[in-house]
C-alpha atoms as a printed R data frame, in Angstrom:
   type eleno elety resid chain resno       x       y       z
1  ATOM     1    CA   UNK     A     1   6.071  34.873  -5.841
2  ATOM     2    CA   UNK     A     2   6.724  31.121  -6.172
3  ATOM     3    CA   UNK     A     3   4.148  28.586  -5.155
4  ATOM     4    CA   UNK     A     4   4.743  25.049  -4.113
5  ATOM     5    CA   UNK     A     5   2.749  22.740  -6.413
6  ATOM     6    CA   UNK     A     6   2.824  20.035  -3.740
7  ATOM     7    CA   UNK     A     7   0.416  22.136  -1.670
8  ATOM     8    CA   UNK     A     8  -2.192  21.754  -4.418
9  ATOM     9    CA   UNK     A     9  -2.040  17.948  -4.606
10 ATOM    10    CA   UNK     A    10  -5.014  16.175  -3.062
11 ATOM    11    CA   UNK     A    11  -4.669  12.441  -2.634
12 ATOM    12    CA   UNK     A    12  -7.859  10.509  -3.360
13 ATOM    13    CA   UNK     A    13  -7.970   7.397  -1.185
14 ATOM    14    CA   UNK     A    14 -10.201   4.477  -2.051
15 ATOM    15    CA   UNK     A    15 -12.954   3.501   0.384
16 ATOM    16    CA   UNK     A    16 -11.451  -0.019   0.094
17 ATOM    17    CA   UNK     A    17  -8.381   0.934   2.186
18 ATOM    18    CA   UNK     A    18  -8.266  -1.342   5.213
19 ATOM    19    CA   UNK     A    19  -6.228  -3.087   7.866
20 ATOM    20    CA   UNK     A    20  -5.746  -6.837   7.665
21 ATOM    21    CA   UNK     A    21  -4.554  -9.008  10.545
22 ATOM    22    CA   UNK     A    22  -3.338 -12.572  10.108
23 ATOM    23    CA   UNK     A    23  -0.933 -14.673  12.154
24 ATOM    24    CA   UNK     A    24  -0.793 -11.859  14.726
25 ATOM    25    CA   UNK     A    25   0.540  -9.416  12.112
26 ATOM    26    CA   UNK     A    26  -1.391  -6.338  11.003
27 ATOM    27    CA   UNK     A    27  -0.775  -4.507   7.727
28 ATOM    28    CA   UNK     A    28  -2.412  -1.377   6.391
29 ATOM    29    CA   UNK     A    29  -3.621  -1.653   2.792
30 ATOM    30    CA   UNK     A    30  -3.580   1.779   1.178
31 ATOM    31    CA   UNK     A    31  -5.109   2.292  -2.249
32 ATOM    32    CA   UNK     A    32  -5.075   5.730  -3.827
33 ATOM    33    CA   UNK     A    33  -5.569   7.361  -7.195
34 ATOM    34    CA   UNK     A    34  -2.529   7.995  -9.368
35 ATOM    35    CA   UNK     A    35  -4.272  11.027 -10.905
36 ATOM    36    CA   UNK     A    36  -4.423   9.313 -14.309
37 ATOM    37    CA   UNK     A    37  -7.401   6.979 -13.842
38 ATOM    38    CA   UNK     A    38  -5.269   4.286 -12.164
39 ATOM    39    CA   UNK     A    39  -4.961   3.068  -8.580
40 ATOM    40    CA   UNK     A    40  -1.738   2.688  -6.578
41 ATOM    41    CA   UNK     A    41  -1.413  -0.197  -4.107
42 ATOM    42    CA   UNK     A    42   0.769   0.200  -1.039
43 ATOM    43    CA   UNK     A    43   0.924  -2.138   1.945
44 ATOM    44    CA   UNK     A    44   2.490  -0.814   5.137
45 ATOM    45    CA   UNK     A    45   3.677  -3.061   7.972
46 ATOM    46    CA   UNK     A    46   3.452  -2.311  11.699
47 ATOM    47    CA   UNK     A    47   6.882  -0.615  11.642
48 ATOM    48    CA   UNK     A    48   5.809   1.763   8.860
49 ATOM    49    CA   UNK     A    49   7.767   0.037   6.078
50 ATOM    50    CA   UNK     A    50   5.921   0.088   2.756
51 ATOM    51    CA   UNK     A    51   5.662  -2.329  -0.121
52 ATOM    52    CA   UNK     A    52   4.596  -0.462  -3.246
53 ATOM    53    CA   UNK     A    53   3.486  -2.124  -6.479
54 ATOM    54    CA   UNK     A    54   5.286  -0.851  -9.595
55 ATOM    55    CA   UNK     A    55   2.259  -0.614 -11.868
56 ATOM    56    CA   UNK     A    56  -1.105   1.000 -11.161
57 ATOM    57    CA   UNK     A    57  -4.321  -1.024 -11.261
58 ATOM    58    CA   UNK     A    58  -7.348  -0.209 -13.429
59 ATOM    59    CA   UNK     A    59  -9.692  -0.275 -10.416
60 ATOM    60    CA   UNK     A    60  -9.344   0.040  -6.672
61 ATOM    61    CA   UNK     A    61 -11.051  -3.367  -6.354
62 ATOM    62    CA   UNK     A    62  -8.336  -4.943  -8.532
63 ATOM    63    CA   UNK     A    63  -5.698  -3.430  -6.250
64 ATOM    64    CA   UNK     A    64  -7.393  -4.816  -3.139
65 ATOM    65    CA   UNK     A    65  -7.803  -8.212  -4.807
66 ATOM    66    CA   UNK     A    66  -4.052  -8.300  -5.527
67 ATOM    67    CA   UNK     A    67  -3.180  -7.423  -1.933
68 ATOM    68    CA   UNK     A    68  -5.468 -10.145  -0.593
69 ATOM    69    CA   UNK     A    69  -4.196 -12.676  -3.149
70 ATOM    70    CA   UNK     A    70  -0.629 -11.952  -2.047
71 ATOM    71    CA   UNK     A    71  -1.565 -12.363   1.621
72 ATOM    72    CA   UNK     A    72  -3.446 -15.610   0.909
73 ATOM    73    CA   UNK     A    73  -0.784 -17.165  -1.348
74 ATOM    74    CA   UNK     A    74   2.482 -15.842   0.104
75 ATOM    75    CA   UNK     A    75   1.479 -15.098   3.692
76 ATOM    76    CA   UNK     A    76   1.148 -11.783   5.461
77 ATOM    77    CA   UNK     A    77   4.750 -12.009   6.671
78 ATOM    78    CA   UNK     A    78   5.886 -11.323   3.093
79 ATOM    79    CA   UNK     A    79   5.251  -7.635   3.882
80 ATOM    80    CA   UNK     A    80   7.390  -7.590   7.033
81 ATOM    81    CA   UNK     A    81  10.912  -6.224   6.673
82 ATOM    82    CA   UNK     A    82  13.602  -6.967   9.253
83 ATOM    83    CA   UNK     A    83  15.031  -3.977  11.135
84 ATOM    84    CA   UNK     A    84  18.074  -2.503   9.378
85 ATOM    85    CA   UNK     A    85  20.331  -3.688  12.193
86 ATOM    86    CA   UNK     A    86  19.388  -7.271  11.220
87 ATOM    87    CA   UNK     A    87  20.444  -6.735   7.595
88 ATOM    88    CA   UNK     A    88  24.179  -6.566   8.364
């Protein structure tokens, strides 16, 4: 009998996950363990489109700090993607 290894994976989310609202835009900051002592940072916009950092962070706090730095320096709208129909 074959088993699906994906069923055994448990994602460990950081307690620092949060929603941030600025300029009338809300994003969901998701921080979760990479399983190798690192933390993955993903920011999801209201439409469900994700921005995922390429490299893991050493701590979940460092990941949150990077998300907030990006929002503060580049604006929350940096995470908003236009609908695909607007790309053509």
